[in-house]
C-alpha positions in Angstrom: -10.6 22.5 -15.5 -9.9 19.5 -14.0 -11.6 18.6 -10.8 -10.9 15.7 -8.7 -14.6 13.8 -7.5 -16.3 16.9 -7.2 -19.5 15.2 -6.1 -17.7 13.5 -3.3 -16.6 16.9 -2.3 -19.7 19.1 -2.4 -21.5 16.2 -0.6 -19.0 15.4 2.4 -18.1 17.2 5.5 -14.3 15.1 5.2 -11.1 17.0 5.5 -9.2 17.2 2.4 -6.7 14.9 3.6 -6.0 11.6 0.9 -4.0 8.7 1.8 -2.7 6.4 -0.8 -1.5 2.7 -1.0 1.9 2.6 -3.0 1.8 -1.3 -4.7 -0.2 -1.9 -7.1 -2.0 1.5 -6.4 0.4 3.7 -7.6 2.1 1.5 -9.6 1.7 -2.1 -11.0 3.8 -4.3 -8.2 1.9 -7.4 -9.7 3.4 -6.9 -12.8 7.5 -7.2 -12.6 8.1 -6.0 -9.7 6.6 -9.1 -7.4 7.6 -12.1 -9.0 11.1 -11.1 -7.9 10.4 -9.9 -4.4 8.0 -13.0 -3.6 11.2 -15.2 -4.9 13.8 -13.6 -2.6 11.5 -14.0 0.0 10.4 -17.4 -0.9 14.5 -18.0 -0.4 15.1 -16.0 2.3 12.4 -18.1 4.0 13.7 -21.5 3.3 17.1 -20.3 4.8 16.4 -19.1 7.9 13.3 -21.5 8.5 15.8 -24.4 6.5 12.8 -25.9 4.7 12.4 -26.3 0.8 11.5 -23.6 -1.3 7.7 -25.2 -2.1 7.2 -25.0 1.5 9.0 -21.7 2.1 6.3 -20.5 -1.2 3.4 -21.9 0.6 4.3 -20.6 3.9 4.9 -17.1 2.6 1.0 -17.2 1.2 -0.2 -18.0 4.5 1.2 -15.6 5.9 0.2 -12.8 2.9 -3.2 -13.8 3.5 -3.4 -14.0 6.7 -1.8 -11.0 8.1 -1.4 -8.8 4.9 2.4 -9.6 4.8 4.0 -12.4 5.1 6.5 -10.8 7.5 4.0 -10.3 10.5 4.0 -14.1 10.4 8.0 -14.4 10.2 8.0 -12.5 13.7 4.6 -13.2 15.5 6.1 -17.6 14.9 9.8 -17.6 14.2 11.3 -14.5 15.1 12.4 -13.4 12.4 14.0 -9.9 12.4 12.5 -7.4 10.4 15.1 -5.6 9.3 17.6 -8.3 8.1 14.6 -9.4 6.3 14.1 -6.2 4.7 17.0 -5.2 3.7 17.5 -8.9 1.8 14.1 -9.1 0.4 13.7 -6.1 -1.1 16.8 -4.6 -2.6 16.3 -5.3 -5.8 19.2 -4.1 -7.8 17.3 -3.4 -11.0 14.3 -2.3 -9.3 14.4 1.1 -11.1 13.8 -0.7 -14.2 10.9 -3.3 -13.0 8.8 0.3 -11.9 5.6 0.3 -14.0 3.9 3.6 -13.4 -0.2 3.7 -13.2 -1.3 5.1 -16.7 -1.4 9.2 -15.7 -0.3 8.5 -13.0 1.5 12.9 -12.6 -1.7 14.1 -14.3 -4.2 11.8 -11.2 -1.9 13.6 -8.7 -1.2 17.2 -9.6 -5.4 17.4 -9.6 -6.0 16.6 -6.2 -5.4 20.2 -4.8 -5.1 18.7 -1.2 -2.2 17.5 1.0 -1.4 13.5 0.7 0.7 10.9 2.7 1.3 7.3 1.5 0.7 4.9 3.8 2.2 1.2 2.5 3.4 -1.8 4.0 6.7 -1.7 2.0 10.3 -0.2 3.6 11.0 3.5 3.4 13.9 2.8 0.9 12.0 0.4 -1.6 9.4 3.0 -1.5 11.2 6.3 -1.7 12.7 4.3 -4.6 9.9 3.4 -6.7 8.6 7.4 -6.1 11.7 8.5 -7.4 11.2 6.3 -10.6 7.6 7.7 -10.9 8.5 11.4 -10.4 6.0 12.0 -7.6 8.3 12.4 -4.7 7.7 15.6 -4.6 3.4 15.2 -4.3 3.7 13.8 -1.1 3.4 15.4 2.9 4.9 12.3 4.4 5.3 8.2 4.0 3.9 6.2 7.0 6.1 2.8 6.0 6.2 -0.7 7.7 8.6 0.9 10.1 7.2 3.6 11.3 4.0 1.3 12.1 6.8 -0.8 13.9 6.4 -3.5 11.7 2.2 -3.7 12.1 1.4 -4.5 8.1 -2.2 -3.5 7.2 -5.0 -4.2 7.8 -4.4 -4.5 11.1 -5.9 -2.1 14.0 -2.4 -1.1 15.4 -1.3 -0.2 12.3 -3.7 2.0 11.2 -4.4 3.4 14.8 -0.2 4.6 14.5 -0.8 6.2 11.3 -3.9 8.3 12.5 -2.0 9.1 15.2 0.8 10.1 14.4 -0.9 12.5 12.0 -4.0 13.1 13.5 -6.5 12.3 11.1 -9.9 11.8 11.9 -11.4 12.0 8.5 -10.0 11.5 5.0 -10.0 9.4 1.7 -8.5 6.4 1.3 -7.3 4.5 -1.8 -5.8 1.3 -1.9 -5.9 -1.7 -4.1 -6.7 -4.4 -0.9 -10.4 -4.4 0.4 -9.2 -5.8 3.8 -7.0 -2.5 4.2 -10.3 -0.5 3.6 -12.5 -2.6 5.7 -10.3 -1.3 8.7 -10.3 2.0 7.9 -13.9 2.0 7.3 -13.8 1.7 11.1 -12.4 4.4 11.9 -14.4 6.4 10.1 -11.9 7.2 6.5 -13.8 7.5 3.3 -12.8 4.2 1.3 -11.5 4.0 -2.4 -11.1 0.7 -4.0 -9.2 0.3 -6.8 -10.4 -2.7 -8.1 -12.2 -4.9 -11.7 -13.8 -7.4 -8.9 -17.2 -7.3 -9.1 -18.5 -7.4 -5.2 -19.4 -4.2 -3.7 -18.7 -4.5 -0.1 -20.8 -2.3 2.1 -17.8 -0.8 3.3 -16.8 0.6 0.4 -17.5 4.2 -0.1 -16.6 4.4 -3.6 -14.9 1.7 -6.0 -12.8 3.1 -9.4 -11.6 0.5 -12.5 -7.8 2.7 -12.7 -6.1 5.4 -10.6 -6.8 8.0 -13.3 -10.8 7.3 -12.2 -10.0 9.8 -9.8 -9.9 12.6 -12.3 -13.4 13.6 -13.8 -13.8 16.8 -16.1 
């Protein structure tokens, strides 16, 4: 019988709610999707700010590093319309063909007999397309997208507060591939699970896994 992190469930008093990130957690966005979206973002920045593509690329990366999402910097410093930005940069004609689900994705989610919420910096329509292609829509009780966070991305404390308040969550398991997101989650009392192959071991990480299917134990 498949059991999910049984030792954690036995030794903790956390509520059995699981929070999952989307990109590079449930599917490999780095492989095919991010290169396409990053290029679209560069073109959007270049067009709106009237700068060349090289400068646009540097600005995109700068804001992503600084805020966890390029959109946050564009709103703050350039008054970019967030809905227009998301519509133009995340509308990919062949998106479904680019989706690469994580290995044993459905088995992993199926083995977790607890409420699951998706918490992502991605827009809602994009998120639903990914979930549908991975055939995992029914595994999640709710989706909290960047629109739900009033365009405030993880790892912002504002975003986390909006998320936790909406679902009345005080304690839960939080799975993400970005350690900065988990650092914020840790400050709010969540049990942090870092999906990463990095060798570092931050104190705010409660458990590190190298692949999503590590959440399954025999």
